[in-house]
C-alpha positions, 0 to 999 in steps of 0.5 A: 500499500501507500504512504505519501504516494510511495509503495511501502510494506510494514516490515522491512527486512535487512539480510545482510545485517540480520535485522527488521525495521518495523512501523511503531504502530503504538505511535500511529496516527499521530506520527510514522516512526520506525523501529529496529528490531535486532534481538529476541528481546526486541522481537518479543516486545514489539509484539507484546507491546503492540508495536507490531499488531494484527495476526498475520504481521504478529506471525511475520515478525515472530518468524523473523524474530527467531530467524534474527535470534539464530544468527548468533547462537543456533543451538537447540536450546537457544531455538527452544528458548526463542519459541518459547519467549515468542510464543508466550506473547500474544495468546489468541492470534493464532498466526503467531503459533502457526509460524513459529511451529512452521519455523521449528519443524523446518530448523530442528532436524537441521544442524546448528550450522545451517539454521541461520541462513535457513531461518531467514529464507523461511521468514522471508518466505512466510512474509512473501506468502502473506503478501500473495495471500492477502492480495488473493483475499482482496480479489476474491472479496472484490467479487463479493462487493461487485455483487452488492447493489449500494443502498445509499447515494450509489456509494458502496458503504462497507463498515470494519472494526479494528484494523485488518488492513495493510498495517495488520499485515505485510501488505495489503491487509485482509478485511481492507483488501477487497476494499483497496481492490475496489478502490483501485478499480475506480468503483465508488467505495466508502469505509465507516471505520469503527474507532475500536476502543480502548486501542483505537485501532480504528484511528489506524484504518482511518490513517492507512485509508487516507494514505491510500486515498479511500474515502472513509469516515470514523464513528464511535463504536456504538454508532455502529448499530444506528447506521446498520439499521438506517440502511448506511451500510452495504456489508461488514467486513472484519479480519479474525485473529483465530477461526475455529474448526467449526467456523467460530471467529474470534476478533477484536472486542466488539465484533460481535456486536456488529455480527448480531446487528447485521443479522438484524438487519440482513446485512452481510457480515463477512470475515477475511483471513488466510489459511495461517488463522484457521486453527482445526485443532480448536473445535469451536469459539469456547476453546479459543483462549481470550487475552485479558489486557492491561486495565490501564488501556481503559484507565488512560487515553494517549494523544498529544497536547495542544503543542503537539507533545505526546501525552497521557490523560488519565480518565479513571482513577488507578485503583477503579476496577477495569475489565479489558478482553481484547477479542470476542467470538462471533458464532459461525451462524452469523457469519455470512461467509469467510474471504480466504486466499483460496476463495469463498465458503460458508463458515463451517468445518466441512466447508473449511476442509473442503478448501483446506484439506491438507493439515495445518498445524500450530503446535 
């Protein structure tokens, strides 16, 4: 996607120095800042602190983090340590564990002297596959959007939640990929961008849509229902952090409410995700671990002061009890279709297995 008209990816790999540069997404949308990751600790911090976020990008970053670690010590002990440290950073996004499992299966049988080079090559392959898969998701989703009849002013209005765009992947995005494809094709499209409290990832969506020139409007999360009921939305497309074997979907908290409102108003609710987000070892949504994040994400608000200096504003006292679940689960019955790189299918085990008959391992 574009930043100031320049095609850019979220992750820049330097094979000579064996480091990567990432966008510090905790500083967006107010500042674009690149951070160098050159150690296991830096990679783990980037994922845990949400400098990188979005399930596909987390997976690619973890793969590179493992490769960076093995550049200096590729012993069995260091390999296992790195897998453990990186695997403990975020519990819900299964792409993380998929990427680490793929790397581990490839590297464990190799002599330590070979591991560093092979690890870097495989991490690069994971990143390139992510780009190709997301581009394919965009084209499949474009077909769905082209079949919709705009309800309002001849413009196709698509609502999304959280950030499942270019910033959540290496490139293109998942939920936003069809929207970018439609815009690039010249279709009149507009995005309703849910702010997604308390981390406000919707502001990242607004930033990247603006960079690419896609018309959009930011809304408070609780404004979604009235827009859906008023016929101002033609479809909702979200990403996913894990899709269980039966088609249940874990995504950023607040997704479930939008799916319910879509069902009540007969509006299609689509979920876009690549194969690495599928977890056939997880029987249903009840088995998906839900990350509970620090309460200060709710107690504090981050922004800039009138001078443009980064600042933190406390809106609750430190002792105020808060609950901060990062994700919720949308039952498969509320999902109109899953959009994958292999095509579109109903959210069911049989239909997923028809698209992905080969094993997809995460452990």
